[in-house]
mmCIF file as gemmi writes it, N, C-alpha and C atoms, coordinates in Angstrom:
data_model
loop_
_atom_site.group_PDB
_atom_site.id
_atom_site.type_symbol
_atom_site.label_atom_id
_atom_site.label_alt_id
_atom_site.label_comp_id
_atom_site.label_asym_id
_atom_site.label_entity_id
_atom_site.label_seq_id
_atom_site.pdbx_PDB_ins_code
_atom_site.Cartn_x
_atom_site.Cartn_y
_atom_site.Cartn_z
_atom_site.occupancy
_atom_site.B_iso_or_equiv
_atom_site.pdbx_formal_charge
_atom_site.auth_seq_id
_atom_site.auth_asym_id
_atom_site.pdbx_PDB_model_num
ATOM 1 N N . UNK Axp A 1 ? 0.706 -1.074 0.14 1 0 ? 1 A 1
ATOM 2 C CA . UNK Axp A 1 ? -0.168 -0.049 0.255 1 0 ? 1 A 1
ATOM 3 C C . UNK Axp A 1 ? 0.914 1.256 -0.134 1 0 ? 1 A 1
ATOM 4 N N . UNK Axp A 2 ? 0.546 2.361 -0.648 1 0 ? 2 A 1
ATOM 5 C CA . UNK Axp A 2 ? 1.14 3.614 -0.895 1 0 ? 2 A 1
ATOM 6 C C . UNK Axp A 2 ? 0.917 4.148 0.372 1 0 ? 2 A 1
ATOM 7 N N . UNK Axp A 3 ? 2.029 5.018 0.534 1 0 ? 3 A 1
ATOM 8 C CA . UNK Axp A 3 ? 2.349 5.671 1.959 1 0 ? 3 A 1
ATOM 9 C C . UNK Axp A 3 ? 1.258 6.967 1.807 1 0 ? 3 A 1
ATOM 10 N N . UNK Axp A 4 ? 0.854 7.674 0.485 1 0 ? 4 A 1
ATOM 11 C CA . UNK Axp A 4 ? 0.134 8.353 0.502 1 0 ? 4 A 1
ATOM 12 C C . UNK Axp A 4 ? -1.323 7.778 0.509 1 0 ? 4 A 1
ATOM 13 N N . UNK Axp A 5 ? -1.473 6.741 0.462 1 0 ? 5 A 1
ATOM 14 C CA . UNK Axp A 5 ? -2.756 6.052 0.616 1 0 ? 5 A 1
ATOM 15 C C . UNK Axp A 5 ? -3.142 5.84 1.9 1 0 ? 5 A 1
ATOM 16 N N . UNK Axp A 6 ? -2.412 5.53 2.66 1 0 ? 6 A 1
ATOM 17 C CA . UNK Axp A 6 ? -2.464 5.156 4.163 1 0 ? 6 A 1
ATOM 18 C C . UNK Axp A 6 ? -2.559 6.436 4.9 1 0 ? 6 A 1
ATOM 19 N N . UNK Axp A 7 ? -1.711 7.463 4.627 1 0 ? 7 A 1
ATOM 20 C CA . UNK Axp A 7 ? -2.164 8.897 4.89 1 0 ? 7 A 1
ATOM 21 C C . UNK Axp A 7 ? -3.704 9.378 4.839 1 0 ? 7 A 1
ATOM 22 N N . UNK Axp A 8 ? -4.184 8.821 3.488 1 0 ? 8 A 1
ATOM 23 C CA . UNK Axp A 8 ? -5.385 9.268 3.485 1 0 ? 8 A 1
ATOM 24 C C . UNK Axp A 8 ? -6.541 8.598 4.237 1 0 ? 8 A 1
ATOM 25 N N . UNK Axp A 9 ? -6.169 7.46 4.683 1 0 ? 9 A 1
ATOM 26 C CA . UNK Axp A 9 ? -7.061 6.405 5.221 1 0 ? 9 A 1
ATOM 27 C C . UNK Axp A 9 ? -6.872 6.814 6.846 1 0 ? 9 A 1
ATOM 28 N N . UNK Axp A 10 ? -5.754 7.121 7.202 1 0 ? 10 A 1
ATOM 29 C CA . UNK Axp A 10 ? -5.569 7.677 8.707 1 0 ? 10 A 1
ATOM 30 C C . UNK Axp A 10 ? -6.173 9.011 8.932 1 0 ? 10 A 1
ATOM 31 N N . UNK Axp A 11 ? -6.374 9.762 8.048 1 0 ? 11 A 1
ATOM 32 C CA . UNK Axp A 11 ? -6.596 11.456 7.764 1 0 ? 11 A 1
ATOM 33 C C . UNK Axp A 11 ? -8.57 11.181 7.915 1 0 ? 11 A 1
ATOM 34 N N . UNK Axp A 12 ? -8.623 9.893 7.173 1 0 ? 12 A 1
ATOM 35 C CA . UNK Axp A 12 ? -10.459 9.695 7.382 1 0 ? 12 A 1
ATOM 36 C C . UNK Axp A 12 ? -10.545 9.186 8.696 1 0 ? 12 A 1
ATOM 37 N N . UNK Axp A 13 ? -9.613 8.284 9.15 1 0 ? 13 A 1
ATOM 38 C CA . UNK Axp A 13 ? -9.799 7.676 10.38 1 0 ? 13 A 1
ATOM 39 C C . UNK Axp A 13 ? -10.048 8.914 11.686 1 0 ? 13 A 1
ATOM 40 N N . UNK Axp A 14 ? -9.112 9.772 11.512 1 0 ? 14 A 1
ATOM 41 C CA . UNK Axp A 14 ? -9.088 11.204 12.607 1 0 ? 14 A 1
ATOM 42 C C . UNK Axp A 14 ? -10.282 11.983 12.395 1 0 ? 14 A 1
ATOM 43 N N . UNK Axp A 15 ? -10.627 12.002 11.697 1 0 ? 15 A 1
ATOM 44 C CA . UNK Axp A 15 ? -11.486 13.145 11.306 1 0 ? 15 A 1
ATOM 45 C C . UNK Axp A 15 ? -13.189 12.533 11.612 1 0 ? 15 A 1
ATOM 46 N N . UNK Axp A 16 ? -13.093 10.947 11.496 1 0 ? 16 A 1
ATOM 47 C CA . UNK Axp A 16 ? -14.516 10.379 11.88 1 0 ? 16 A 1
ATOM 48 C C . UNK Axp A 16 ? -14.267 10.907 13.53 1 0 ? 16 A 1
ATOM 49 N N . UNK Axp A 17 ? -13.485 9.667 14.161 1 0 ? 17 A 1
ATOM 50 C CA . UNK Axp A 17 ? -12.989 9.785 15.455 1 0 ? 17 A 1
ATOM 51 C C . UNK Axp A 17 ? -13.265 11.002 16.254 1 0 ? 17 A 1
ATOM 52 N N . UNK Axp A 18 ? -12.4 12.2 15.553 1 0 ? 18 A 1
ATOM 53 C CA . UNK Axp A 18 ? -11.971 13.131 16.356 1 0 ? 18 A 1
ATOM 54 C C . UNK Axp A 18 ? -13.489 14.513 16.046 1 0 ? 18 A 1
ATOM 55 N N . UNK Axp A 19 ? -14.099 13.648 14.913 1 0 ? 19 A 1
ATOM 56 C CA . UNK Axp A 19 ? -15.608 14.376 14.636 1 0 ? 19 A 1
ATOM 57 C C . UNK Axp A 19 ? -14.798 15.968 13.932 1 0 ? 19 A 1
ATOM 58 N N . UNK Axp A 20 ? -14.068 15.992 13.178 1 0 ? 20 A 1
ATOM 59 C CA . UNK Axp A 20 ? -13.198 16.912 12.645 1 0 ? 20 A 1
ATOM 60 C C . UNK Axp A 20 ? -13.096 16.909 11.171 1 0 ? 20 A 1
ATOM 61 N N . UNK Axp A 21 ? -14.272 17.387 10.503 1 0 ? 21 A 1
ATOM 62 C CA . UNK Axp A 21 ? -14.298 16.744 8.949 1 0 ? 21 A 1
ATOM 63 C C . UNK Axp A 21 ? -13.381 17.874 8.394 1 0 ? 21 A 1
ATOM 64 N N . UNK Axp A 22 ? -12.795 18.614 8.661 1 0 ? 22 A 1
ATOM 65 C CA . UNK Axp A 22 ? -11.819 19.466 7.868 1 0 ? 22 A 1
ATOM 66 C C . UNK Axp A 22 ? -10.268 19.36 8.429 1 0 ? 22 A 1
ATOM 67 N N . UNK Axp A 23 ? -9.843 18.077 8.863 1 0 ? 23 A 1
ATOM 68 C CA . UNK Axp A 23 ? -8.714 18.012 9.75 1 0 ? 23 A 1
ATOM 69 C C . UNK Axp A 23 ? -7.822 17.768 8.578 1 0 ? 23 A 1
ATOM 70 N N . UNK Axp A 24 ? -6.758 18.012 8.386 1 0 ? 24 A 1
ATOM 71 C CA . UNK Axp A 24 ? -5.77 17.773 7.497 1 0 ? 24 A 1
ATOM 72 C C . UNK Axp A 24 ? -4.287 17.583 8.513 1 0 ? 24 A 1
ATOM 73 N N . UNK Axp A 25 ? -3.669 16.071 7.978 1 0 ? 25 A 1
ATOM 74 C CA . UNK Axp A 25 ? -2.482 15.84 8.704 1 0 ? 25 A 1
ATOM 75 C C . UNK Axp A 25 ? -1.422 15.875 7.618 1 0 ? 25 A 1
ATOM 76 N N . UNK Axp A 26 ? -0.111 15.925 8.145 1 0 ? 26 A 1
ATOM 77 C CA . UNK Axp A 26 ? 0.926 15.572 7.489 1 0 ? 26 A 1
ATOM 78 C C . UNK Axp A 26 ? 1.712 14.688 8.352 1 0 ? 26 A 1
ATOM 79 N N . UNK Axp A 27 ? 3.266 14.517 7.784 1 0 ? 27 A 1
ATOM 80 C CA . UNK Axp A 27 ? 3.842 13.509 8.468 1 0 ? 27 A 1
ATOM 81 C C . UNK Axp A 27 ? 4.488 14.371 9.646 1 0 ? 27 A 1
ATOM 82 N N . UNK Axp A 28 ? 4.091 15.688 10.251 1 0 ? 28 A 1
ATOM 83 C CA . UNK Axp A 28 ? 4.934 16.277 11.109 1 0 ? 28 A 1
ATOM 84 C C . UNK Axp A 28 ? 3.635 16.216 12.348 1 0 ? 28 A 1
ATOM 85 N N . UNK Axp A 29 ? 2.543 16.242 12.046 1 0 ? 29 A 1
ATOM 86 C CA . UNK Axp A 29 ? 1.47 16.105 12.881 1 0 ? 29 A 1
ATOM 87 C C . UNK Axp A 29 ? 1.858 15.264 14.187 1 0 ? 29 A 1
ATOM 88 N N . UNK Axp A 30 ? 1.248 16.257 15.1 1 0 ? 30 A 1
ATOM 89 C CA . UNK Axp A 30 ? 1.189 15.84 16.51 1 0 ? 30 A 1
ATOM 90 C C . UNK Axp A 30 ? 0.181 15.891 17.302 1 0 ? 30 A 1
ATOM 91 N N . UNK Axp A 31 ? 0.096 15.327 18.895 1 0 ? 31 A 1
ATOM 92 C CA . UNK Axp A 31 ? -1.31 15.311 19.468 1 0 ? 31 A 1
ATOM 93 C C . UNK Axp A 31 ? -1.319 16.805 19.706 1 0 ? 31 A 1
ATOM 94 N N . UNK Axp A 32 ? -0.163 17.675 19.831 1 0 ? 32 A 1
ATOM 95 C CA . UNK Axp A 32 ? -0.158 18.96 20.003 1 0 ? 32 A 1
ATOM 96 C C . UNK Axp A 32 ? -1.085 19.946 19.352 1 0 ? 32 A 1
ATOM 97 N N . UNK Axp A 33 ? -0.826 19.744 18.274 1 0 ? 33 A 1
ATOM 98 C CA . UNK Axp A 33 ? -1.539 19.72 16.88 1 0 ? 33 A 1
ATOM 99 C C . UNK Axp A 33 ? -2.882 19.975 16.499 1 0 ? 33 A 1
ATOM 100 N N . UNK Axp A 34 ? -3.427 18.805 17.001 1 0 ? 34 A 1
ATOM 101 C CA . UNK Axp A 34 ? -5.125 18.553 16.591 1 0 ? 34 A 1
ATOM 102 C C . UNK Axp A 34 ? -5.667 18.497 18.328 1 0 ? 34 A 1
ATOM 103 N N . UNK Axp A 35 ? -6.73 19.611 18.004 1 0 ? 35 A 1
ATOM 104 C CA . UNK Axp A 35 ? -7.669 19.807 19.265 1 0 ? 35 A 1
ATOM 105 C C . UNK Axp A 35 ? -8.402 18.457 19.115 1 0 ? 35 A 1
ATOM 106 N N . UNK Axp A 36 ? -8.494 17.81 20.96 1 0 ? 36 A 1
ATOM 107 C CA . UNK Axp A 36 ? -9.433 16.519 21.002 1 0 ? 36 A 1
ATOM 108 C C . UNK Axp A 36 ? -8.506 15.293 20.784 1 0 ? 36 A 1
ATOM 109 N N . UNK Axp A 37 ? -7.346 15.429 20.576 1 0 ? 37 A 1
ATOM 110 C CA . UNK Axp A 37 ? -6.375 14.347 20.189 1 0 ? 37 A 1
ATOM 111 C C . UNK Axp A 37 ? -5.856 14.221 21.673 1 0 ? 37 A 1
ATOM 112 N N . UNK Axp A 38 ? -6.414 13.646 22.41 1 0 ? 38 A 1
ATOM 113 C CA . UNK Axp A 38 ? -5.447 13.267 24.176 1 0 ? 38 A 1
ATOM 114 C C . UNK Axp A 38 ? -5.597 11.809 24.185 1 0 ? 38 A 1
ATOM 115 N N . UNK Axp A 39 ? -5.047 11.61 25.591 1 0 ? 39 A 1
ATOM 116 C CA . UNK Axp A 39 ? -4.891 10.231 25.724 1 0 ? 39 A 1
ATOM 117 C C . UNK Axp A 39 ? -5.997 9.211 25.565 1 0 ? 39 A 1
ATOM 118 N N . UNK Axp A 40 ? -7.39 9.397 25.878 1 0 ? 40 A 1
ATOM 119 C CA . UNK Axp A 40 ? -8.367 8.863 25.748 1 0 ? 40 A 1
ATOM 120 C C . UNK Axp A 40 ? -9.028 8.279 24.122 1 0 ? 40 A 1
ATOM 121 N N . UNK Axp A 41 ? -8.704 9.784 23.296 1 0 ? 41 A 1
ATOM 122 C CA . UNK Axp A 41 ? -8.924 9.166 22.077 1 0 ? 41 A 1
ATOM 123 C C . UNK Axp A 41 ? -7.736 8.904 21.265 1 0 ? 41 A 1
ATOM 124 N N . UNK Axp A 42 ? -6.716 8.969 21.813 1 0 ? 42 A 1
ATOM 125 C CA . UNK Axp A 42 ? -5.679 8.215 20.919 1 0 ? 42 A 1
ATOM 126 C C . UNK Axp A 42 ? -5.916 6.759 21.004 1 0 ? 42 A 1
ATOM 127 N N . UNK Axp A 43 ? -6.292 6.198 22.11 1 0 ? 43 A 1
ATOM 128 C CA . UNK Axp A 43 ? -6.899 4.619 22.077 1 0 ? 43 A 1
ATOM 129 C C . UNK Axp A 43 ? -7.673 4.5 21.283 1 0 ? 43 A 1
ATOM 130 N N . UNK Axp A 44 ? -8.663 5.521 21.227 1 0 ? 44 A 1
ATOM 131 C CA . UNK Axp A 44 ? -9.996 4.879 20.005 1 0 ? 44 A 1
ATOM 132 C C . UNK Axp A 44 ? -9.408 5.038 18.568 1 0 ? 44 A 1
ATOM 133 N N . UNK Axp A 45 ? -8.469 6.025 18.466 1 0 ? 45 A 1
ATOM 134 C CA . UNK Axp A 45 ? -7.892 6.482 17.439 1 0 ? 45 A 1
ATOM 135 C C . UNK Axp A 45 ? -6.837 4.983 16.52 1 0 ? 45 A 1
ATOM 136 N N . UNK Axp A 46 ? -6.368 4.645 17.666 1 0 ? 46 A 1
ATOM 137 C CA . UNK Axp A 46 ? -5.23 2.948 17.556 1 0 ? 46 A 1
ATOM 138 C C . UNK Axp A 46 ? -6.423 2.055 17.503 1 0 ? 46 A 1
ATOM 139 N N . UNK Axp A 47 ? -7.473 1.743 18.042 1 0 ? 47 A 1
ATOM 140 C CA . UNK Axp A 47 ? -8.19 0.786 17.837 1 0 ? 47 A 1
ATOM 141 C C . UNK Axp A 47 ? -8.958 0.858 16.281 1 0 ? 47 A 1
ATOM 142 N N . UNK Axp A 48 ? -9.234 2.182 15.871 1 0 ? 48 A 1
ATOM 143 C CA . UNK Axp A 48 ? -10.041 2.064 14.546 1 0 ? 48 A 1
ATOM 144 C C . UNK Axp A 48 ? -8.896 1.87 13.871 1 0 ? 48 A 1
ATOM 145 N N . UNK Axp A 49 ? -7.805 2.211 13.836 1 0 ? 49 A 1
ATOM 146 C CA . UNK Axp A 49 ? -6.89 2.188 12.88 1 0 ? 49 A 1
ATOM 147 C C . UNK Axp A 49 ? -6.489 0.199 12.42 1 0 ? 49 A 1
ATOM 148 N N . UNK Axp A 50 ? -6.621 -0.046 13.836 1 0 ? 50 A 1
ATOM 149 C CA . UNK Axp A 50 ? -6.255 -1.362 13.861 1 0 ? 50 A 1
ATOM 150 C C . UNK Axp A 50 ? -7.023 -1.917 12.794 1 0 ? 50 A 1
ATOM 151 N N . UNK Axp A 51 ? -8.497 -1.693 13.071 1 0 ? 51 A 1
ATOM 152 C CA . UNK Axp A 51 ? -9.491 -2.427 12.569 1 0 ? 51 A 1
ATOM 153 C C . UNK Axp A 51 ? -9.553 -1.814 11.107 1 0 ? 51 A 1
ATOM 154 N N . UNK Axp A 52 ? -9.529 -0.887 10.733 1 0 ? 52 A 1
ATOM 155 C CA . UNK Axp A 52 ? -9.548 -0.495 9.222 1 0 ? 52 A 1
ATOM 156 C C . UNK Axp A 52 ? -8.307 -0.996 8.664 1 0 ? 52 A 1
ATOM 157 N N . UNK Axp A 53 ? -7.28 -1.328 9.02 1 0 ? 53 A 1
ATOM 158 C CA . UNK Axp A 53 ? -6.038 -1.729 8.311 1 0 ? 53 A 1
ATOM 159 C C . UNK Axp A 53 ? -5.785 -3.162 8.556 1 0 ? 53 A 1
ATOM 160 N N . UNK Axp A 54 ? -6.613 -3.747 9.67 1 0 ? 54 A 1
ATOM 161 C CA . UNK Axp A 54 ? -6.548 -5.285 9.577 1 0 ? 54 A 1
ATOM 162 C C . UNK Axp A 54 ? -5.243 -5.635 10.347 1 0 ? 54 A 1
ATOM 163 N N . UNK Axp A 55 ? -4.486 -5.044 11.15 1 0 ? 55 A 1
ATOM 164 C CA . UNK Axp A 55 ? -3.086 -5.211 11.575 1 0 ? 55 A 1
ATOM 165 C C . UNK Axp A 55 ? -3.612 -5.011 13.432 1 0 ? 55 A 1
ATOM 166 N N . UNK Axp A 56 ? -2.555 -5.232 14.074 1 0 ? 56 A 1
ATOM 167 C CA . UNK Axp A 56 ? -2.442 -4.935 15.377 1 0 ? 56 A 1
ATOM 168 C C . UNK Axp A 56 ? -1.153 -4.333 15.998 1 0 ? 56 A 1
ATOM 169 N N . UNK Axp A 57 ? -1.209 -3.294 16.575 1 0 ? 57 A 1
ATOM 170 C CA . UNK Axp A 57 ? -0.022 -2.578 17.139 1 0 ? 57 A 1
ATOM 171 C C . UNK Axp A 57 ? 0.411 -3.198 18.513 1 0 ? 57 A 1
ATOM 172 N N . UNK Axp A 58 ? 1.87 -3.204 18.746 1 0 ? 58 A 1
ATOM 173 C CA . UNK Axp A 58 ? 2.235 -3.437 20.261 1 0 ? 58 A 1
ATOM 174 C C . UNK Axp A 58 ? 2.69 -2.005 20.725 1 0 ? 58 A 1
ATOM 175 N N . UNK Axp A 59 ? 2.237 -2.301 22.1 1 0 ? 59 A 1
ATOM 176 C CA . UNK Axp A 59 ? 2.61 -1.25 22.98 1 0 ? 59 A 1
ATOM 177 C C . UNK Axp A 59 ? 3.99 -0.584 22.732 1 0 ? 59 A 1
ATOM 178 N N . UNK Axp A 60 ? 4.874 -1.14 22.604 1 0 ? 60 A 1
ATOM 179 C CA . UNK Axp A 60 ? 6.457 -0.091 22.421 1 0 ? 60 A 1
ATOM 180 C C . UNK Axp A 60 ? 5.969 0.327 20.75 1 0 ? 60 A 1
ATOM 181 N N . UNK Axp A 61 ? 5.403 -0.068 19.852 1 0 ? 61 A 1
ATOM 182 C CA . UNK Axp A 61 ? 5.297 0.583 18.616 1 0 ? 61 A 1
ATOM 183 C C . UNK Axp A 61 ? 4.605 1.859 19.165 1 0 ? 61 A 1
ATOM 184 N N . UNK Axp A 62 ? 3.424 1.816 19.498 1 0 ? 62 A 1
ATOM 185 C CA . UNK Axp A 62 ? 2.67 2.965 19.778 1 0 ? 62 A 1
ATOM 186 C C . UNK Axp A 62 ? 3.366 3.979 20.515 1 0 ? 62 A 1
ATOM 187 N N . UNK Axp A 63 ? 4.064 3.307 21.945 1 0 ? 63 A 1
ATOM 188 C CA . UNK Axp A 63 ? 4.946 4.624 22.501 1 0 ? 63 A 1
ATOM 189 C C . UNK Axp A 63 ? 6.014 5.111 21.515 1 0 ? 63 A 1
ATOM 190 N N . UNK Axp A 64 ? 6.614 4.678 20.456 1 0 ? 64 A 1
ATOM 191 C CA . UNK Axp A 64 ? 7.801 4.934 19.676 1 0 ? 64 A 1
ATOM 192 C C . UNK Axp A 64 ? 7.02 6.372 19.067 1 0 ? 64 A 1
ATOM 193 N N . UNK Axp A 65 ? 5.884 6.489 18.547 1 0 ? 65 A 1
ATOM 194 C CA . UNK Axp A 65 ? 5.478 7.365 17.696 1 0 ? 65 A 1
ATOM 195 C C . UNK Axp A 65 ? 5.572 8.886 18.135 1 0 ? 65 A 1
ATOM 196 N N . UNK Axp A 66 ? 6.365 9.725 17.502 1 0 ? 66 A 1
ATOM 197 C CA . UNK Axp A 66 ? 6.52 10.875 18.038 1 0 ? 66 A 1
ATOM 198 C C . UNK Axp A 66 ? 5.311 11.896 17.048 1 0 ? 66 A 1
ATOM 199 N N . UNK Axp A 67 ? 4.855 11.298 15.908 1 0 ? 67 A 1
ATOM 200 C CA . UNK Axp A 67 ? 3.867 12.288 15.101 1 0 ? 67 A 1
ATOM 201 C C . UNK Axp A 67 ? 3.266 11.186 14.018 1 0 ? 67 A 1
ATOM 202 N N . UNK Axp A 68 ? 2.762 11.85 13.153 1 0 ? 68 A 1
ATOM 203 C CA . UNK Axp A 68 ? 1.816 10.821 12.275 1 0 ? 68 A 1
ATOM 204 C C . UNK Axp A 68 ? 2.707 10.263 11.188 1 0 ? 68 A 1
ATOM 205 N N . UNK Axp A 69 ? 3.475 11.246 11.155 1 0 ? 69 A 1
ATOM 206 C CA . UNK Axp A 69 ? 4.658 9.998 10.225 1 0 ? 69 A 1
ATOM 207 C C . UNK Axp A 69 ? 5.332 8.814 10.595 1 0 ? 69 A 1
ATOM 208 N N . UNK Axp A 70 ? 5.459 8.857 12.107 1 0 ? 70 A 1
ATOM 209 C CA . UNK Axp A 70 ? 6.104 7.713 12.553 1 0 ? 70 A 1
ATOM 210 C C . UNK Axp A 70 ? 4.974 6.409 12.66 1 0 ? 70 A 1
ATOM 211 N N . UNK Axp A 71 ? 3.817 6.912 12.766 1 0 ? 71 A 1
ATOM 212 C CA . UNK Axp A 71 ? 2.695 6.086 12.7 1 0 ? 71 A 1
ATOM 213 C C . UNK Axp A 71 ? 2.354 5.789 11.457 1 0 ? 71 A 1
ATOM 214 N N . UNK Axp A 72 ? 2.142 6.272 10.382 1 0 ? 72 A 1
ATOM 215 C CA . UNK Axp A 72 ? 2.37 6.123 9.211 1 0 ? 72 A 1
ATOM 216 C C . UNK Axp A 72 ? 3.451 4.806 8.537 1 0 ? 72 A 1
ATOM 217 N N . UNK Axp A 73 ? 4.539 4.832 9.32 1 0 ? 73 A 1
ATOM 218 C CA . UNK Axp A 73 ? 5.637 4.127 8.648 1 0 ? 73 A 1
ATOM 219 C C . UNK Axp A 73 ? 5.443 2.875 9.747 1 0 ? 73 A 1
ATOM 220 N N . UNK Axp A 74 ? 5.079 2.745 10.526 1 0 ? 74 A 1
ATOM 221 C CA . UNK Axp A 74 ? 4.227 1.65 11.199 1 0 ? 74 A 1
ATOM 222 C C . UNK Axp A 74 ? 3.354 0.923 10.535 1 0 ? 74 A 1
ATOM 223 N N . UNK Axp A 75 ? 2.28 1.609 10.404 1 0 ? 75 A 1
ATOM 224 C CA . UNK Axp A 75 ? 1.199 1.089 9.262 1 0 ? 75 A 1
ATOM 225 C C . UNK Axp A 75 ? 1.838 0.227 7.998 1 0 ? 75 A 1
ATOM 226 N N . UNK Axp A 76 ? 2.623 1.089 7.41 1 0 ? 76 A 1
ATOM 227 C CA . UNK Axp A 76 ? 3.148 0.659 5.984 1 0 ? 76 A 1
ATOM 228 C C . UNK Axp A 76 ? 4.273 -0.413 6.359 1 0 ? 76 A 1
ATOM 229 N N . UNK Axp A 77 ? 4.839 -0.876 7.327 1 0 ? 77 A 1
ATOM 230 C CA . UNK Axp A 77 ? 5.463 -2.031 7.483 1 0 ? 77 A 1
ATOM 231 C C . UNK Axp A 77 ? 4.702 -3.283 7.62 1 0 ? 77 A 1
ATOM 232 N N . UNK Axp A 78 ? 3.606 -2.897 8.457 1 0 ? 78 A 1
ATOM 233 C CA . UNK Axp A 78 ? 2.837 -4.708 8.408 1 0 ? 78 A 1
ATOM 234 C C . UNK Axp A 78 ? 1.75 -4.319 7.584 1 0 ? 78 A 1
ATOM 235 N N . UNK Axp A 79 ? 1.164 -3.413 6.332 1 0 ? 79 A 1
ATOM 236 C CA . UNK Axp A 79 ? 0.118 -3.646 5.593 1 0 ? 79 A 1
ATOM 237 C C . UNK Axp A 79 ? 1.2 -4.589 4.179 1 0 ? 79 A 1
């Protein structure tokens, strides 16, 4: 799966889970940049991404993400 396709799907998940239809993500986007992306919503986002991509993240992988780019790299390795 192409990186840009992953970013688009991740962006759709974020928009739906955070109820922000105009949200735009980049590789450099962090939780501090997105209103409503807190520890609780992070868990919901991770679960939604696992379901959408048919993958499972390990705790150490999740903890290693500094930004959306790291998340996409992780997804790309698994799909």
